[in-house]
C-alpha positions as CSV (number, residue, x, y, z in Angstrom):
1,M,19.2,2.8,-6.9
2,T,16.8,5.7,-6.4
3,V,14.8,4.7,-9.5
4,A,14.6,1.1,-8.3
5,I,13.4,2.2,-4.8
6,A,10.8,4.6,-6.3
7,A,9.5,1.7,-8.5
8,L,9.3,-0.7,-5.6
9,A,7.6,2.0,-3.5
10,G,5.0,2.4,-6.2
11,L,4.3,-1.3,-6.4
12,F,4.1,-1.5,-2.6
13,G,1.8,1.6,-2.7
14,L,-0.7,-0.3,-4.9
15,M,-1.0,-3.0,-2.2
16,V,-1.2,-0.5,0.6
17,G,-3.8,1.5,-1.3
18,S,-6.0,-1.6,-1.4
19,F,-5.7,-1.8,2.4
20,L,-6.3,1.9,2.8
21,N,-9.7,1.4,1.0
22,V,-10.6,-0.9,3.8
23,V,-9.4,1.6,6.4
24,I,-11.3,4.5,4.8
25,H,-14.5,2.4,4.7
26,R,-14.4,0.6,8.0
27,V,-12.7,2.9,10.6
28,P,-15.4,5.6,10.6
29,R,-18.0,2.8,11.1
30,K,-15.9,1.5,14.0
31,E,-15.4,-1.9,12.3
32,S,-12.4,-4.1,12.3
33,V,-9.9,-3.6,9.4
34,V,-8.8,-7.2,9.7
35,H,-12.0,-9.3,9.9
36,P,-14.0,-10.1,8.0
37,R,-12.3,-10.2,4.6
38,S,-13.5,-7.8,1.9
39,R,-17.1,-8.4,0.8
40,C,-19.5,-6.9,-1.7
41,P,-21.6,-4.3,0.1
42,G,-24.6,-5.3,-2.0
43,C,-24.8,-9.1,-1.8
44,G,-22.3,-9.8,0.9
45,T,-20.2,-12.2,-1.2
46,Q,-16.6,-12.5,0.0
47,L,-14.3,-11.3,-2.7
48,A,-12.0,-13.9,-4.3
49,E,-8.3,-13.3,-4.6
50,R,-8.6,-12.6,-8.3
51,D,-11.1,-9.9,-7.6
52,N,-8.9,-8.2,-5.1
53,V,-5.9,-7.3,-7.3
54,P,-5.4,-3.6,-7.0
55,V,-6.8,-1.5,-10.0
56,L,-6.7,-4.5,-12.4
57,S,-9.6,-6.3,-10.8
58,W,-11.8,-3.2,-11.0
59,V,-10.9,-2.7,-14.7
60,V,-11.5,-6.3,-15.6
61,L,-14.9,-6.4,-13.8
62,R,-15.7,-3.0,-15.3
63,G,-16.4,-1.6,-11.9
64,K,-19.1,-4.2,-10.9
65,C,-19.4,-7.1,-8.5
66,R,-18.9,-10.4,-10.1
67,S,-21.8,-12.0,-8.2
68,C,-24.6,-9.4,-8.2
69,G,-23.5,-6.8,-10.7
70,M,-23.6,-3.9,-8.2
71,R,-21.5,-1.0,-9.2
72,I,-18.2,-0.6,-7.3
73,S,-17.1,3.0,-6.7
74,A,-14.3,4.4,-8.7
75,R,-12.8,5.6,-5.4
76,Y,-11.2,2.2,-4.9
77,P,-8.9,2.2,-7.9
78,L,-8.3,5.9,-7.5
79,V,-7.1,5.5,-3.9
80,E,-4.8,2.6,-5.0
81,L,-3.3,4.6,-7.9
82,L,-2.9,7.8,-5.7
83,T,-1.2,5.8,-3.0
84,A,1.2,4.3,-5.5
85,A,1.9,7.8,-6.9
86,L,2.5,9.3,-3.5
87,F,4.8,6.4,-2.5
88,V,6.8,6.9,-5.8
89,G,7.3,10.5,-4.8
90,V,8.7,9.5,-1.4
91,G,10.9,6.9,-2.9
92,A,12.2,9.3,-5.6
93,R,12.8,12.0,-3.0
94,F,14.6,10.0,-0.3
95,G,16.1,7.0,-2.1
96,A,18.0,4.7,0.1
97,D,17.3,6.5,3.3
98,W,16.6,4.7,6.6
99,A,13.6,6.9,7.2
100,V,11.7,5.9,4.0
101,P,9.6,3.2,5.7
102,A,8.5,5.7,8.3
103,F,7.6,8.3,5.6
104,L,5.6,5.8,3.7
105,V,3.6,5.1,6.8
106,F,3.1,8.8,7.3
107,T,2.0,9.2,3.7
108,A,-0.6,6.4,4.0
109,C,-1.8,8.2,7.1
110,L,-2.2,11.5,5.3
111,L,-4.2,10.0,2.5
112,S,-6.5,7.9,4.6
113,V,-7.2,10.8,7.1
114,A,-7.9,13.2,4.2
115,A,-10.3,10.7,2.5
116,V,-12.2,10.1,5.8
117,D,-12.5,13.7,6.7
118,I,-13.9,14.6,3.2
119,E,-16.6,12.0,3.6
120,H,-17.4,12.0,7.3
121,F,-15.9,15.3,8.6
122,I,-13.8,13.4,11.3
123,V,-10.1,12.7,11.8
124,P,-10.1,9.2,13.4
125,N,-7.9,8.6,16.5
126,R,-7.4,5.0,15.4
127,I,-5.6,6.1,12.3
128,L,-3.4,8.6,14.1
129,L,-2.5,6.2,16.9
130,A,-1.7,3.4,14.5
131,T,0.5,5.8,12.5
132,V,2.5,6.7,15.6
133,A,2.6,3.1,16.8
134,V,4.0,1.8,13.5
135,G,5.9,4.9,12.3
136,G,7.4,6.0,15.6
137,P,9.6,2.9,16.0
138,L,10.6,3.2,12.4
139,L,11.7,6.8,13.0
140,L,13.8,5.6,16.0
141,V,15.5,3.1,13.8
142,A,16.3,5.8,11.3
143,S,17.5,8.1,14.0
144,A,19.8,5.4,15.3
145,A,21.3,5.1,11.8
146,D,21.4,8.8,10.8
147,G,21.8,10.7,14.1
148,W,19.7,11.0,17.3
149,H,19.2,14.7,16.7
150,H,16.5,13.7,14.3
151,A,14.5,12.1,17.1
152,R,15.0,15.2,19.3
153,D,13.7,17.5,16.5
154,A,10.8,15.1,15.8
155,L,9.6,15.3,19.4
156,L,10.1,19.0,19.5
157,A,8.2,19.6,16.3
158,G,5.4,17.2,17.4
159,A,4.9,19.3,20.5
160,I,5.0,22.6,18.5
161,G,2.5,21.3,15.9
162,F,0.1,20.2,18.5
163,G,0.5,23.3,20.6
164,L,0.1,25.8,17.7
165,L,-3.2,24.3,16.5
166,L,-4.4,23.8,20.0
167,V,-4.2,27.5,20.5
168,V,-6.2,28.0,17.3
169,N,-8.8,25.5,18.6
170,L,-9.1,27.3,22.0
171,V,-9.5,30.7,20.3
172,Y,-11.9,29.5,17.6
173,P,-13.3,26.0,18.3
174,A,-15.8,26.2,15.5
175,G,-13.0,26.6,12.9
176,M,-10.5,24.0,14.2
177,G,-11.4,20.6,15.5
178,M,-9.3,18.6,17.9
179,G,-8.8,16.0,15.2
180,D,-6.9,18.6,13.2
181,V,-4.9,19.5,16.3
182,K,-3.9,15.9,16.8
183,L,-3.1,15.5,13.1
184,A,-0.8,18.5,13.4
185,G,1.0,16.8,16.2
186,V,1.5,13.7,14.1
187,E,2.7,15.8,11.2
188,G,5.2,17.5,13.5
189,L,6.6,14.1,14.7
190,F,7.4,13.0,11.1
191,L,8.2,16.3,9.4
192,G,10.3,17.3,12.5
193,Y,12.6,14.4,11.7
194,L,13.8,16.5,8.8
195,G,13.9,19.7,10.9
196,V,11.4,21.9,12.7
197,G,11.4,24.2,9.6
198,H,9.7,21.4,7.6
199,L,6.7,21.4,10.0
200,L,6.4,25.2,9.7
201,V,6.4,24.9,5.9
202,G,3.8,22.2,6.1
203,L,1.5,24.1,8.4
204,F,1.9,27.3,6.3
205,L,1.0,25.4,3.1
206,G,-1.9,23.7,4.8
207,F,-3.4,27.0,5.9
208,L,-2.7,28.6,2.6
209,L,-4.3,25.7,0.7
210,G,-7.2,25.7,3.1
211,S,-7.9,29.4,2.6
212,V,-7.7,29.2,-1.2
213,G,-9.7,25.9,-1.3
214,G,-12.4,27.2,1.1
215,V,-12.9,30.4,-1.0
216,A,-13.0,28.3,-4.2
217,L,-15.6,25.9,-2.7
218,I,-17.8,28.8,-1.5
219,A,-17.4,30.8,-4.8
220,S,-18.4,27.7,-6.8
221,G,-21.5,27.0,-4.7
222,V,-20.2,23.6,-3.5
223,R,-20.2,24.9,0.0
224,T,-21.8,27.9,1.8
225,R,-20.4,30.1,4.5
226,K,-22.4,28.1,7.1
227,D,-21.2,24.7,5.9
228,H,-18.3,22.8,7.5
229,I,-15.3,22.5,5.3
230,P,-12.9,19.7,6.2
231,F,-9.4,21.0,7.0
232,A,-7.5,17.7,7.2
233,P,-7.2,17.3,3.4
234,F,-5.4,20.7,3.2
235,L,-3.2,19.9,6.2
236,A,-2.3,16.6,4.6
237,A,-1.5,18.2,1.3
238,G,0.7,20.8,2.9
239,A,2.5,18.1,4.9
240,Y,3.2,16.0,1.8
241,I,4.5,19.0,-0.1
242,A,6.8,19.9,2.8
243,L,8.0,16.3,3.0
244,L,9.1,16.3,-0.6
245,A,10.0,19.9,-1.2
246,G,10.6,21.3,2.3
247,H,14.4,21.7,1.8
248,G,14.0,23.6,-1.4
249,L,11.3,25.9,-0.1
250,L,13.3,26.7,3.1
251,D,16.4,27.5,1.0
252,L,14.3,29.7,-1.3
253,Y,12.8,31.5,1.7
254,S,16.3,32.0,3.3
255,R,17.5,33.6,0.1
């Protein structure tokens, strides 16, 4: 059953990844993610259904527009494949759990927010609000099935995550944006469903990865000390690790 759910989650992830490409491209530009349909950025030709198949279309067309031959970024198939892989991880970790749909929504949020922050240095409110609007009711359904204490812990962890990073923002605004603060609140809502400890693990890993990653970027010359380094990708990575391995890490720490 778990293998079947993981496989289905992976297939679903390919389709969701295709939509996330639209979100990543349009949301920072304040465009609708629904209309118009996907078009070539070069010639404006609307993509046919056969040219919108996740990964496969990009491979068949060799990364070029069928109409004008303009190169299509490899980011598109990579996002689709990464979404599928992350969804497989969630399906394999939780199996036939009522909370899986909510965690898939959360995972999609983490990936899209990380991608946007890397390119534009922002954490869009539209993505966070949509995640809560869609994933929140799914968490309530899961809580109704598995126990209302999950909903209580989710709300508590959401407040803790928001509050902790808000303090950091107030103390050092240049190093912590309000987008990161709000992302921590969303992470708390979803990770808190599994227990407040999962949020603490996720935040710890996020700061750890951010510290190591920041030093590595500066040491390699990709960034300087004066450059802004996006923090959301590290927060997202820490949250995803906590989602899958939080129980094991907490058990290891307690021993």
